[in-house]
Structure formats: C-alpha cells, structure tokens
N, C-alpha and C positions, 0 to 999 in steps of 0.2 A: 512448890517446895520452898522457894525463896520467900513467898508471901508469908508462909507460916513462921519462918525464921525471923523475918522483919517484924511481924506482929508480936511474936514471942519477946523479942528484944524491946519493943516499944512498951509492951505491957509491964515489963520489969524495969523500965526507965533506964535501960542501957542504951549506949550510943550505937546507932546503926552503922556508922562509918567503920567501926571496928570489925564488922562481919567480913571475913575474908572471902567467903563464897559470893556475897553481894558485891564486894569490891571487884572480884574477878569477873563477875557477870557485867558490871558497869564498864570495866576496861574492855571487855570483849565487845560490848555494844558500841562503845566509842570507836573501836577499831572498825567494826562493821559499818558504822555510820560514815566514817572517813572513806572506807572502801566504796560504799554506796554512792557517796558524793562524787568520788573520782570516776566511778563507772557512769554515773549520770552525766558528768561533764564530758567524758569520752563519747558517750552515745549522742549527746547533743552536738558535739563537734562532728561526729560521723554523719549525723542527720544533715547538718549544714553542708558538709562536703557532698553528700549524695544529692541534696537539693541543687547545689551548684552544678553538679554533673548533669542532673536532669534538665536544668535551664540551658546548659550548653548543648545537650542533645536536642532539645526543642529548637534551639537556634539553628543547629545544623540541619534538622528536618525542614525548617522554614526556608533556609538558604537553598537546600537541594530542590525544594518545590519551586522556589523562585527561579532557580537556574533551569529547571525543566520547562517552566513556562517560557522563559526567554529563548531556550533552544527551540521550542515549538513555534514561537512567534517568528524567530529567524528563519526556520524551515519554511513556514508559510509565506513569508516575504519572498524568499528565494523562489519558491514554487510559483507564486503569483508573477514575479518578475520574469521567470522562464516562460510562463504562459503568455505574458504580454509580448515578450520578444518573439515567441513562436507565431502569435497572431500578427504581429508587425511583419515578420518574414513572409507569412502567407499572403498578406495584403500586398507586399512588394512584388511577390511572385505573380499574383493575379494581375497587378498593374503591368508588369513586364510582358506577360502573355497577351494582355489586351493591346499593349503598344506594338508588340510583334505582329499580332493579327492585323492591326490597323496599318502597319508598315507593309505587310504582305498584300493587303487589299489595295493600298496605294500603288505598290510596285506593279501588281497585276493590272490595275487600271491604267497606269502609265504605259506598261508594255502593250496592252490592248489598244490604247490610243495611238501609240507610236506605230504599232503594226497596222492599224486601220488607216493612219495617215500614209504609211508606206504603200498600202494597197491603193489608196486614192491617188498617190503620186504615180504609181505604176500604171493605174488605169488612165490617168491623165497623159502619161508618156505614150501609152498605147494608142490613145485617141489621137494624139498629135502625130504619132508615127503613121497611123492609118490615114489621117488627113493628108499628110505629106505624100504618102504612097498613092492616094487617090488623085491628088493634084498632079502628080507627075505622070 
C-alpha cells in the first residue's frame, strides 16, 4: 500500500516526505529499530551473564572433582597407613611370641639342668652317705 502511494507521488513529482502515512511508518520503523537494538543489547548482556555463570559452574564442578580426588587419595593414604601399622603390630606380636617361647625354652632348660644337677648332687650325697655308713 505504501509502495503505491510512494510511486504515485514520485510519478507526479511530488515530495515523498510530505506523505503522513509514510512518515508515520518511518517513525514506527525507527522506534522498532531502537527497541530491537536495545533488545539485542540486553540479550547479548544476558548471554554474557549466562556464559559467566556457565564458566563458574564448570569451575565449581572441576573444584568438586578435584576435592573428591583429594578425599579419595587421603582415604587411601590413611587406609595404607593403617594397614602398615597393623602389619607392624602383627610383626611385633609375632616377635614377642617368639621371644616368650625362647624364654620359656630357656627357663625349662635351666630348670631341667638345675633339677638334673640337684639329682646328681643328691646322688653324690647318697653315695657319700653310703660310703660313710659302709666304712663305719
């Protein structure tokens, strides 16, 4: 519709600027262009904001993953340390049992030796006593 009006005015050598409908459409387009530019700017600002949030979210995920890895490594270190301490405790207990067995065997050997020596002494005393009684 506007094209026909513009063409009609042009063919009659009239000024197109004087057309109120065309002027009204131009003002409306200019307003829409300004609004569109503002919306574009706002959308670009929102996009940047969401990209920043996405980057922060990615950083948080990475930090959480790193923290979980550190927790796992710490747990493994503690578990290995506990295993090492348990193994060390078992070895100490095994050594103590071996030492106690050795002590027991030594004590039994000493007791047997002392008892055997006591029997030899008693036998020697009996022999001496018998000798004395035979001599008398």
